[in-house]
DRENDREN-960287 format. One record per residue (C-alpha): chain; residue number from 1; x, y, z; residue in three letters. Coordinates in nm, 3 decimals, always signed. Example, Ala and Ser with C-alpha at 12.3 -4.5 7.8 and 13.67 -1.06 7.14 Angstrom:
BEGIN
(A, 1, (+1.230, -0.450, +0.780), ALA);
(A, 2, (+1.367, -0.106, +0.714), SER);
***
This chain:
BEGIN
(A, 1, (+2.597, -11.429, +1.561), MET);
(A, 2, (+2.424, -11.491, +1.903), ASN);
(A, 3, (+2.544, -11.747, +2.111), ILE);
(A, 4, (+2.421, -11.802, +2.461), PRO);
(A, 5, (+2.577, -11.583, +2.765), PHE);
(A, 6, (+2.694, -11.907, +2.971), GLU);
(A, 7, (+2.825, -12.050, +2.667), LEU);
(A, 8, (+3.027, -11.690, +2.578), HIS);
(A, 9, (+3.119, -11.668, +2.966), ILE);
(A, 10, (+3.258, -12.050, +2.977), ALA);
(A, 11, (+3.457, -11.916, +2.655), LEU);
(A, 12, (+3.600, -11.668, +2.802), ARG);
(A, 13, (+3.715, -11.819, +3.105), TYR);
(A, 14, (+3.910, -12.106, +2.912), LEU);
(A, 15, (+4.088, -11.859, +2.723), LEU);
(A, 16, (+4.188, -11.575, +2.999), ALA);
(A, 17, (+4.467, -11.390, +2.911), LYS);
(A, 18, (+4.743, -11.143, +3.162), ARG);
(A, 19, (+4.591, -11.181, +3.480), LYS);
(A, 20, (+4.406, -11.469, +3.480), GLN);
(A, 21, (+4.645, -11.669, +3.188), ALA);
(A, 22, (+4.662, -11.923, +3.445), PHE);
(A, 23, (+4.325, -12.036, +3.466), ILE);
(A, 24, (+4.422, -12.112, +3.080), SER);
(A, 25, (+4.731, -12.323, +3.155), VAL);
(A, 26, (+4.522, -12.530, +3.388), ILE);
(A, 27, (+4.257, -12.580, +3.138), SER);
(A, 28, (+4.518, -12.693, +2.896), PHE);
(A, 29, (+4.700, -12.922, +3.071), ILE);
(A, 30, (+4.311, -13.092, +3.146), SER);
(A, 31, (+4.269, -13.065, +2.813), THR);
(A, 32, (+4.587, -13.278, +2.745), LEU);
(A, 33, (+4.512, -13.513, +3.016), GLY);
(A, 34, (+4.194, -13.624, +2.801), VAL);
(A, 35, (+4.347, -13.599, +2.476), ILE);
(A, 36, (+4.644, -13.842, +2.630), VAL);
(A, 37, (+4.378, -14.092, +2.816), GLY);
(A, 38, (+4.132, -14.143, +2.490), VAL);
(A, 39, (+4.462, -14.199, +2.264), MET);
(A, 40, (+4.591, -14.449, +2.477), ALA);
(A, 41, (+4.249, -14.598, +2.519), LEU);
(A, 42, (+4.190, -14.635, +2.144), VAL);
(A, 43, (+4.527, -14.747, +2.059), ILE);
(A, 44, (+4.473, -14.997, +2.333), ALA);
(A, 45, (+4.180, -15.165, +2.204), LEU);
(A, 46, (+4.311, -15.134, +1.845), ALA);
(A, 47, (+4.608, -15.323, +1.943), LEU);
(A, 48, (+4.397, -15.602, +2.147), THR);
(A, 49, (+4.160, -15.610, +1.854), THR);
(A, 50, (+4.379, -15.637, +1.606), GLY);
(A, 51, (+4.557, -15.941, +1.765), LEU);
(A, 52, (+4.281, -16.145, +1.839), GLN);
(A, 53, (+4.135, -16.099, +1.470), ASP);
(A, 54, (+4.497, -16.174, +1.334), GLU);
(A, 55, (+4.560, -16.439, +1.523), LEU);
(A, 56, (+4.179, -16.574, +1.455), ARG);
(A, 57, (+4.237, -16.536, +1.084), ASP);
(A, 58, (+4.522, -16.726, +1.078), LYS);
(A, 59, (+4.372, -17.006, +1.301), ILE);
(A, 60, (+4.083, -17.046, +1.044), LEU);
(A, 61, (+4.338, -17.053, +0.767), GLY);
(A, 62, (+4.505, -17.355, +0.917), SER);
(A, 63, (+4.259, -17.517, +1.027), TYR);
(A, 64, (+3.870, -17.592, +0.936), PRO);
(A, 65, (+3.555, -17.418, +1.074), HIS);
(A, 66, (+3.467, -17.760, +1.203), MET);
(A, 67, (+3.534, -18.118, +1.271), PHE);
(A, 68, (+3.257, -18.394, +1.223), VAL);
(A, 69, (+3.297, -18.695, +1.366), TRP);
(A, 70, (+3.031, -18.976, +1.300), LYS);
(A, 71, (+2.994, -19.203, +1.640), ARG);
(A, 72, (+2.823, -19.494, +1.794), GLY);
(A, 73, (+2.753, -19.822, +1.562), ALA);
(A, 74, (+2.831, -19.621, +1.241), HIS);
(A, 75, (+3.260, -19.542, +1.322), THR);
(A, 76, (+3.348, -19.628, +0.975), THR);
(A, 77, (+3.375, -19.356, +0.715), GLN);
(A, 78, (+3.509, -19.516, +0.408), SER);
(A, 79, (+3.255, -19.359, +0.218), ASP);
(A, 80, (+3.366, -18.996, +0.292), TYR);
(A, 81, (+3.252, -18.839, +0.014), LYS);
(A, 82, (+2.901, -18.954, +0.050), ALA);
(A, 83, (+2.880, -18.828, +0.396), ASP);
(A, 84, (+3.053, -18.510, +0.265), SER);
(A, 85, (+2.804, -18.449, +0.041), GLN);
(A, 86, (+2.502, -18.492, +0.284), LYS);
(A, 87, (+2.682, -18.196, +0.488), LEU);
(A, 88, (+2.802, -17.958, +0.190), ARG);
(A, 89, (+2.376, -17.962, +0.179), GLU);
(A, 90, (+2.328, -17.779, +0.513), LEU);
(A, 91, (+2.291, -17.380, +0.497), PRO);
(A, 92, (+2.641, -17.201, +0.557), HIS);
(A, 93, (+2.833, -17.528, +0.438), VAL);
(A, 94, (+3.056, -17.409, +0.128), ILE);
(A, 95, (+3.349, -17.713, +0.153), GLY);
(A, 96, (+3.392, -18.066, +0.308), ALA);
(A, 97, (+3.698, -18.257, +0.333), ALA);
(A, 98, (+3.801, -18.585, +0.495), PRO);
(A, 99, (+4.068, -18.570, +0.748), ALA);
(A, 100, (+4.322, -18.832, +0.911), ILE);
(A, 101, (+4.476, -18.708, +1.234), LEU);
(A, 102, (+4.823, -18.845, +1.387), GLY);
(A, 103, (+5.146, -18.805, +1.554), LYS);
(A, 104, (+5.506, -18.871, +1.426), ALA);
(A, 105, (+5.895, -18.795, +1.456), LEU);
(A, 106, (+6.069, -18.742, +1.202), ILE);
(A, 107, (+6.431, -18.693, +1.117), THR);
(A, 108, (+6.614, -18.531, +0.839), ALA);
(A, 109, (+7.009, -18.442, +0.821), ALA);
(A, 110, (+7.056, -18.528, +1.180), GLY);
(A, 111, (+6.763, -18.309, +1.292), GLU);
(A, 112, (+6.461, -18.441, +1.468), SER);
(A, 113, (+6.076, -18.317, +1.500), ALA);
(A, 114, (+5.792, -18.459, +1.664), PHE);
(A, 115, (+5.510, -18.350, +1.476), ILE);
(A, 116, (+5.131, -18.363, +1.364), SER);
(A, 117, (+5.074, -18.593, +1.103), ILE);
(A, 118, (+4.743, -18.495, +0.855), LYS);
(A, 119, (+4.564, -18.705, +0.570), GLY);
(A, 120, (+4.406, -18.528, +0.365), ILE);
(A, 121, (+4.198, -18.582, -0.028), ASP);
(A, 122, (+4.457, -18.302, -0.254), PRO);
(A, 123, (+4.133, -18.214, -0.426), ASP);
(A, 124, (+3.911, -18.104, -0.141), LEU);
(A, 125, (+4.184, -17.992, +0.112), GLU);
(A, 126, (+4.189, -17.698, -0.061), PRO);
(A, 127, (+3.777, -17.634, +0.017), SER);
(A, 128, (+3.855, -17.574, +0.370), VAL);
(A, 129, (+4.163, -17.480, +0.476), THR);
(A, 130, (+4.400, -17.196, +0.331), ALA);
(A, 131, (+4.664, -17.454, +0.199), ILE);
(A, 132, (+4.572, -17.406, -0.140), GLY);
(A, 133, (+4.673, -17.028, -0.137), SER);
(A, 134, (+4.986, -17.089, +0.088), SER);
(A, 135, (+5.202, -17.336, -0.109), ILE);
(A, 136, (+5.563, -17.219, -0.147), ARG);
(A, 137, (+5.711, -17.479, -0.364), SER);
(A, 138, (+5.548, -17.799, -0.504), GLY);
(A, 139, (+5.163, -17.904, -0.576), SER);
(A, 140, (+4.981, -18.099, -0.347), LEU);
(A, 141, (+4.956, -18.321, -0.668), ALA);
(A, 142, (+5.303, -18.464, -0.591), GLU);
(A, 143, (+5.160, -18.625, -0.243), LEU);
(A, 144, (+5.122, -18.943, -0.430), GLY);
(A, 145, (+5.483, -19.103, -0.633), PRO);
(A, 146, (+5.520, -19.048, -0.986), THR);
(A, 147, (+5.697, -19.348, -1.062), ASN);
(A, 148, (+5.682, -19.702, -0.892), PRO);
(A, 149, (+6.027, -19.663, -0.729), ASP);
(A, 150, (+5.953, -19.284, -0.582), GLU);
(A, 151, (+5.880, -19.218, -0.205), HIS);
(A, 152, (+5.543, -19.161, -0.151), ASP);
(A, 153, (+5.516, -18.715, -0.057), GLY);
(A, 154, (+5.453, -18.541, +0.233), ILE);
(A, 155, (+5.425, -18.145, +0.215), PHE);
(A, 156, (+5.597, -17.970, +0.551), LEU);
(A, 157, (+5.522, -17.645, +0.659), GLY);
(A, 158, (+5.814, -17.423, +0.630), SER);
(A, 159, (+5.914, -17.386, +0.940), ASP);
(A, 160, (+5.957, -17.745, +1.005), LEU);
(A, 161, (+6.119, -17.783, +0.671), ALA);
(A, 162, (+6.365, -17.515, +0.781), LYS);
(A, 163, (+6.423, -17.713, +1.121), GLN);
(A, 164, (+6.496, -17.987, +0.945), LEU);
(A, 165, (+6.709, -17.844, +0.688), GLY);
(A, 166, (+6.536, -17.994, +0.376), VAL);
(A, 167, (+6.345, -17.874, +0.079), GLU);
(A, 168, (+6.125, -17.938, -0.170), ARG);
(A, 169, (+6.288, -18.346, -0.346), GLY);
(A, 170, (+6.479, -18.419, -0.019), ASP);
(A, 171, (+6.387, -18.737, +0.222), SER);
(A, 172, (+6.283, -18.758, +0.541), ILE);
(A, 173, (+6.245, -19.089, +0.772), THR);
(A, 174, (+5.930, -19.122, +0.970), MET);
(A, 175, (+5.855, -19.299, +1.276), ILE);
(A, 176, (+5.523, -19.392, +1.394), THR);
(A, 177, (+5.331, -19.604, +1.658), THR);
(A, 178, (+5.273, -19.883, +1.411), GLU);
(A, 179, (+5.559, -20.083, +1.325), GLY);
(A, 180, (+5.663, -20.431, +1.297), THR);
(A, 181, (+5.543, -20.733, +1.545), LEU);
(A, 182, (+5.871, -20.919, +1.705), SER);
(A, 183, (+5.895, -21.133, +2.008), PRO);
(A, 184, (+6.064, -20.812, +2.213), MET);
(A, 185, (+5.658, -20.628, +2.114), GLY);
(A, 186, (+5.561, -20.372, +1.844), MET);
(A, 187, (+5.879, -20.219, +1.745), VAL);
(A, 188, (+5.863, -19.906, +1.514), PRO);
(A, 189, (+5.951, -19.950, +1.156), ARG);
(A, 190, (+6.080, -19.607, +0.989), PRO);
(A, 191, (+5.947, -19.521, +0.679), ARG);
(A, 192, (+6.107, -19.298, +0.408), ARG);
(A, 193, (+5.919, -18.996, +0.264), LEU);
(A, 194, (+5.987, -18.772, -0.008), ARG);
(A, 195, (+5.939, -18.388, +0.061), VAL);
(A, 196, (+5.653, -18.273, -0.212), ALA);
(A, 197, (+5.687, -17.931, -0.132), GLY);
(A, 198, (+5.627, -17.670, +0.148), THR);
(A, 199, (+5.373, -17.405, +0.287), PHE);
(A, 200, (+5.358, -17.131, +0.478), ASN);
(A, 201, (+5.007, -17.066, +0.634), LEU);
(A, 202, (+5.143, -16.773, +0.836), GLY);
(A, 203, (+5.035, -16.960, +1.193), PHE);
(A, 204, (+5.404, -17.043, +1.330), PHE);
(A, 205, (+5.251, -17.312, +1.554), GLU);
(A, 206, (+5.101, -17.517, +1.247), PHE);
(A, 207, (+5.401, -17.422, +1.031), ASP);
(A, 208, (+5.644, -17.581, +1.247), SER);
(A, 209, (+5.459, -17.878, +1.331), GLN);
(A, 210, (+5.285, -17.985, +1.075), THR);
(A, 211, (+5.286, -18.236, +0.802), GLY);
(A, 212, (+5.030, -18.349, +0.491), PHE);
(A, 213, (+5.016, -18.646, +0.321), VAL);
(A, 214, (+4.748, -18.835, +0.131), SER);
(A, 215, (+4.479, -19.051, +0.281), LEU);
(A, 216, (+4.642, -19.351, +0.178), ASP);
(A, 217, (+4.963, -19.274, +0.309), VAL);
(A, 218, (+4.837, -19.169, +0.649), ALA);
(A, 219, (+4.623, -19.513, +0.685), LYS);
(A, 220, (+4.941, -19.716, +0.597), ARG);
(A, 221, (+5.154, -19.513, +0.879), LEU);
(A, 222, (+4.880, -19.445, +1.127), LEU);
(A, 223, (+4.715, -19.832, +1.084), GLY);
(A, 224, (+4.363, -19.698, +1.065), LYS);
(A, 225, (+4.150, -19.822, +0.788), GLU);
(A, 226, (+3.889, -19.524, +0.754), ASP);
(A, 227, (+3.911, -19.119, +0.811), VAL);
(A, 228, (+3.904, -18.998, +1.147), ASP);
(A, 229, (+3.685, -18.679, +1.078), ALA);
(A, 230, (+3.510, -18.490, +0.839), LEU);
(A, 231, (+3.620, -18.103, +0.803), GLN);
(A, 232, (+3.371, -17.802, +0.708), LEU);
(A, 233, (+3.388, -17.498, +0.653), ARG);
(A, 234, (+3.123, -17.184, +0.635), LEU);
(A, 235, (+3.056, -16.914, +0.463), ASP);
(A, 236, (+2.977, -16.725, +0.779), ASN);
(A, 237, (+3.239, -16.814, +1.080), ILE);
(A, 238, (+2.968, -16.705, +1.358), TYR);
(A, 239, (+2.719, -16.926, +1.224), ALA);
(A, 240, (+2.916, -17.222, +1.347), ALA);
(A, 241, (+2.676, -17.280, +1.646), ARG);
(A, 242, (+2.396, -17.324, +1.434), ASP);
(A, 243, (+2.557, -17.544, +1.153), VAL);
(A, 244, (+2.619, -17.775, +1.488), SER);
(A, 245, (+2.256, -17.704, +1.619), LYS);
(A, 246, (+2.145, -17.820, +1.208), GLU);
(A, 247, (+2.331, -18.127, +1.257), ILE);
(A, 248, (+2.268, -18.235, +1.548), ALA);
(A, 249, (+1.905, -18.220, +1.407), ASP);
(A, 250, (+1.944, -18.294, +1.090), LYS);
(A, 251, (+2.115, -18.677, +1.149), PHE);
(A, 252, (+2.076, -18.705, +1.566), GLY);
(A, 253, (+2.343, -18.892, +1.674), GLY);
(A, 254, (+2.517, -19.046, +1.379), ASP);
(A, 255, (+2.752, -18.688, +1.359), PHE);
(A, 256, (+2.888, -18.493, +1.640), THR);
(A, 257, (+3.042, -18.192, +1.558), ALA);
(A, 258, (+3.320, -17.904, +1.689), GLN);
(A, 259, (+3.342, -17.590, +1.572), ASP);
(A, 260, (+3.611, -17.361, +1.635), TRP);
(A, 261, (+3.530, -17.182, +1.874), THR);
(A, 262, (+3.512, -17.478, +2.092), GLU);
(A, 263, (+3.873, -17.584, +1.974), MET);
(A, 264, (+4.014, -17.223, +2.055), ASN);
(A, 265, (+3.811, -17.130, +2.349), GLN);
(A, 266, (+4.077, -17.078, +2.630), SER);
(A, 267, (+4.266, -16.888, +2.379), LEU);
(A, 268, (+3.985, -16.617, +2.298), PHE);
(A, 269, (+3.880, -16.592, +2.633), SER);
(A, 270, (+4.209, -16.494, +2.738), ALA);
(A, 271, (+4.265, -16.257, +2.464), LEU);
(A, 272, (+3.872, -16.116, +2.557), TRP);
(A, 273, (+4.021, -16.113, +2.944), LEU);
(A, 274, (+4.356, -15.898, +2.816), GLU);
(A, 275, (+4.134, -15.671, +2.631), LYS);
(A, 276, (+3.899, -15.579, +2.918), MET);
(A, 277, (+4.206, -15.546, +3.191), ALA);
(A, 278, (+4.391, -15.330, +2.956), ILE);
(A, 279, (+4.106, -15.122, +2.868), SER);
(A, 280, (+4.067, -15.070, +3.230), ALA);
(A, 281, (+4.327, -15.002, +3.304), ALA);
(A, 282, (+4.438, -14.727, +3.069), ILE);
(A, 283, (+4.062, -14.533, +3.113), CYS);
(A, 284, (+4.244, -14.476, +3.466), LEU);
(A, 285, (+4.410, -14.199, +3.252), ILE);
(A, 286, (+4.113, -14.087, +3.153), VAL);
(A, 287, (+3.985, -14.054, +3.514), MET);
(A, 288, (+4.270, -13.890, +3.568), VAL);
(A, 289, (+4.176, -13.614, +3.307), ALA);
(A, 290, (+3.871, -13.566, +3.479), ALA);
(A, 291, (+4.023, -13.518, +3.847), LEU);
(A, 292, (+4.219, -13.228, +3.672), ASN);
(A, 293, (+3.876, -13.124, +3.525), ILE);
(A, 294, (+3.766, -13.105, +3.894), VAL);
(A, 295, (+4.067, -12.923, +4.017), ALA);
(A, 296, (+4.069, -12.633, +3.764), SER);
(A, 297, (+3.685, -12.555, +3.782), LEU);
(A, 298, (+3.706, -12.569, +4.174), ILE);
(A, 299, (+4.019, -12.277, +4.121), LEU);
(A, 300, (+3.816, -12.098, +3.866), LEU);
(A, 301, (+3.528, -12.091, +4.107), VAL);
(A, 302, (+3.772, -11.947, +4.356), MET);
(A, 303, (+3.939, -11.743, +4.114), GLU);
(A, 304, (+3.607, -11.647, +3.976), LYS);
(A, 305, (+3.397, -11.551, +4.264), HIS);
(A, 306, (+3.382, -11.187, +4.259), ARG);
(A, 307, (+3.219, -11.246, +3.889), ASP);
(A, 308, (+2.993, -11.516, +3.978), ILE);
(A, 309, (+2.876, -11.286, +4.264), ALA);
(A, 310, (+2.807, -11.013, +4.066), ILE);
(A, 311, (+2.615, -11.215, +3.772), LEU);
(A, 312, (+2.371, -11.339, +4.031), LYS);
(A, 313, (+2.324, -10.961, +4.194), THR);
(A, 314, (+2.249, -10.885, +3.787), MET);
(A, 315, (+1.935, -11.176, +3.763), GLY);
(A, 316, (+2.161, -11.465, +3.660), ALA);
(A, 317, (+2.003, -11.770, +3.809), SER);
(A, 318, (+2.206, -12.059, +4.031), ALA);
(A, 319, (+2.059, -12.294, +3.692), ARG);
(A, 320, (+2.286, -12.020, +3.476), SER);
(A, 321, (+2.570, -12.042, +3.671), VAL);
(A, 322, (+2.575, -12.422, +3.710), THR);
(A, 323, (+2.552, -12.432, +3.344), ILE);
(A, 324, (+2.879, -12.198, +3.211), VAL);
(A, 325, (+3.067, -12.382, +3.476), PHE);
(A, 326, (+2.933, -12.759, +3.297), MET);
(A, 327, (+2.953, -12.541, +2.975), THR);
(A, 328, (+3.351, -12.507, +3.055), GLN);
(A, 329, (+3.421, -12.873, +3.142), GLY);
(A, 330, (+3.222, -13.009, +2.857), LEU);
(A, 331, (+3.436, -12.800, +2.593), ILE);
(A, 332, (+3.741, -12.939, +2.779), ILE);
(A, 333, (+3.594, -13.315, +2.741), GLY);
(A, 334, (+3.460, -13.294, +2.379), ILE);
(A, 335, (+3.754, -13.136, +2.239), VAL);
(A, 336, (+4.003, -13.332, +2.440), GLY);
(A, 337, (+3.832, -13.642, +2.276), THR);
(A, 338, (+3.782, -13.547, +1.969), ALA);
(A, 339, (+4.190, -13.498, +1.944), ILE);
(A, 340, (+4.219, -13.783, +2.128), GLY);
(A, 341, (+3.988, -14.025, +1.909), ALA);
(A, 342, (+4.158, -13.876, +1.622), LEU);
(A, 343, (+4.541, -13.912, +1.698), ALA);
(A, 344, (+4.430, -14.289, +1.804), GLY);
(A, 345, (+4.288, -14.360, +1.501), VAL);
(A, 346, (+4.553, -14.218, +1.256), ALA);
(A, 347, (+4.849, -14.371, +1.490), LEU);
(A, 348, (+4.712, -14.704, +1.472), SER);
(A, 349, (+4.693, -14.696, +1.119), ALA);
(A, 350, (+5.008, -14.593, +1.055), VAL);
(A, 351, (+5.146, -14.822, +1.307), PHE);
(A, 352, (+4.905, -15.121, +1.120), ASP);
(A, 353, (+5.001, -14.981, +0.778), HIS);
(A, 354, (+5.356, -14.995, +0.799), TYR);
(A, 355, (+5.410, -15.268, +1.059), ARG);
(A, 356, (+5.648, -15.075, +1.299), LEU);
(A, 357, (+5.644, -15.290, +1.565), ILE);
(A, 358, (+5.772, -15.660, +1.549), HIS);
(A, 359, (+5.729, -15.945, +1.722), LEU);
(A, 360, (+5.920, -16.282, +1.811), PRO);
(A, 361, (+5.680, -16.549, +1.609), VAL);
(A, 362, (+5.756, -16.822, +1.817), ASP);
(A, 363, (+5.635, -16.635, +2.098), VAL);
(A, 364, (+5.317, -16.448, +1.968), TYR);
(A, 365, (+5.229, -16.635, +1.623), GLN);
(A, 366, (+5.266, -16.331, +1.400), VAL);
(A, 367, (+5.517, -16.129, +1.330), SER);
(A, 368, (+5.390, -15.807, +1.384), TYR);
(A, 369, (+5.159, -15.586, +1.618), LEU);
(A, 370, (+4.850, -15.546, +1.424), PRO);
(A, 371, (+4.559, -15.255, +1.471), PHE);
(A, 372, (+4.252, -15.266, +1.438), LYS);
(A, 373, (+3.958, -14.998, +1.514), VAL);
(A, 374, (+3.598, -15.111, +1.551), GLU);
(A, 375, (+3.355, -14.831, +1.550), PRO);
(A, 376, (+3.198, -15.002, +1.820), LEU);
(A, 377, (+3.492, -14.968, +2.033), ASP);
(A, 378, (+3.563, -14.611, +1.891), LEU);
(A, 379, (+3.233, -14.469, +2.021), GLY);
(A, 380, (+3.205, -14.660, +2.341), LEU);
(A, 381, (+3.532, -14.448, +2.427), VAL);
(A, 382, (+3.398, -14.113, +2.287), ILE);
(A, 383, (+3.073, -14.168, +2.495), LEU);
(A, 384, (+3.263, -14.305, +2.812), ALA);
(A, 385, (+3.527, -14.011, +2.773), ALA);
(A, 386, (+3.290, -13.700, +2.777), VAL);
(A, 387, (+2.999, -13.868, +3.034), VAL);
(A, 388, (+3.325, -13.876, +3.267), ILE);
(A, 389, (+3.379, -13.521, +3.187), CYS);
(A, 390, (+3.045, -13.389, +3.248), PHE);
(A, 391, (+3.054, -13.609, +3.579), LEU);
(A, 392, (+3.350, -13.423, +3.659), ALA);
(A, 393, (+3.194, -13.047, +3.639), THR);
(A, 394, (+2.876, -13.154, +3.843), ILE);
(A, 395, (+3.043, -13.093, +4.206), TYR);
(A, 396, (+3.251, -12.747, +4.125), PRO);
(A, 397, (+2.963, -12.651, +3.907), SER);
(A, 398, (+2.687, -12.664, +4.203), ARG);
(A, 399, (+2.978, -12.511, +4.425), GLN);
(A, 400, (+2.963, -12.192, +4.205), ALA);
(A, 401, (+2.596, -12.177, +4.196), ALA);
(A, 402, (+2.560, -12.207, +4.537), ARG);
(A, 403, (+2.786, -11.883, +4.628), LEU);
(A, 404, (+2.618, -11.606, +4.833), ASP);
(A, 405, (+2.690, -11.303, +4.658), PRO);
(A, 406, (+2.641, -11.083, +4.984), ALA);
(A, 407, (+2.916, -11.326, +5.140), GLN);
(A, 408, (+3.128, -11.307, +4.797), ALA);
(A, 409, (+3.109, -10.896, +4.742), LEU);
(A, 410, (+3.167, -10.833, +5.122), ARG);
(A, 411, (+3.507, -10.735, +5.160), TYR);
(A, 412, (+3.519, -10.640, +4.781), GLU);
***
């Protein structure tokens, strides 16, 4: 098979043997540097992307995609079902449910915890969060008392139940800001609740600090007459901004909306910044590998100055000489990038599949480090690595093209 002589010479220099074995070693080290740099960059991007997506999925499983409040003169939401129906008719909205939010102190078996109380409609809540598929014991239908002598029920996160040492059927004591008026002022009144079941949404912050009660119980516990907000779930999480705009356009000032991106803006901004910082830091490895390519090509030009001079006296143009050394650097870059990218993708898949790196869930909110390779990230890494390697070939290639044959052969 006929190949351009520039490529033929570049391959001969890369695969030099015997007296030129040193050049081959330098080329191998340069290729290895590119492999390590690209592999590290792919794994780092997969790690940060996987962690960001995992946290997003956990958050969106625990919380609705949007909260909607009434404002102005229409602050009550007694007829929340009618409002829910209106909002459910909007594009992308697939679920709507009411919520009453508050804080409380609960105690059981000598343990106590300050938690968030969420009043829900047991029939509608599974349409806006993943609570329906996350129940570990009991049923949402058990939130109400089954007989007059039984306490109202509460669903606790599995980590919260473990902390308190309670299980389904046990009793807890709850104290809220609502109480009994006395000569000493408002005195908090303890209330007994029955643990109707437990849930595990996989998000430690939520599972360790949240309890679900029915709407009626939440109204009594928190002293509220109406629901605080309506929760919405969308068929496309990235359509949240459009839905917010649609609510403002269609209902005017009656409703105000807050979507998941606004509620978690600081978290996702920090994760994005971390991703960029890690990528920039590890990209330095590729830069070091590019410097190795520069060094290896400069050494090769010095070693092969006689060969370059002979090529030029035989009619090879300066452009051909430039192409020879650029081709050699590009081969190093392309081979190193391809192997590094494949190794990075393979290792990321192994780490993610077998969950090899475990984390303290109370610190990082996830129990292991997830890895996810995005095609766009992989493409950008490959393109950047090849471009960097190509730029590294320019200086030594130009130096080789400028070599004067007469000066190179004068003392030969």
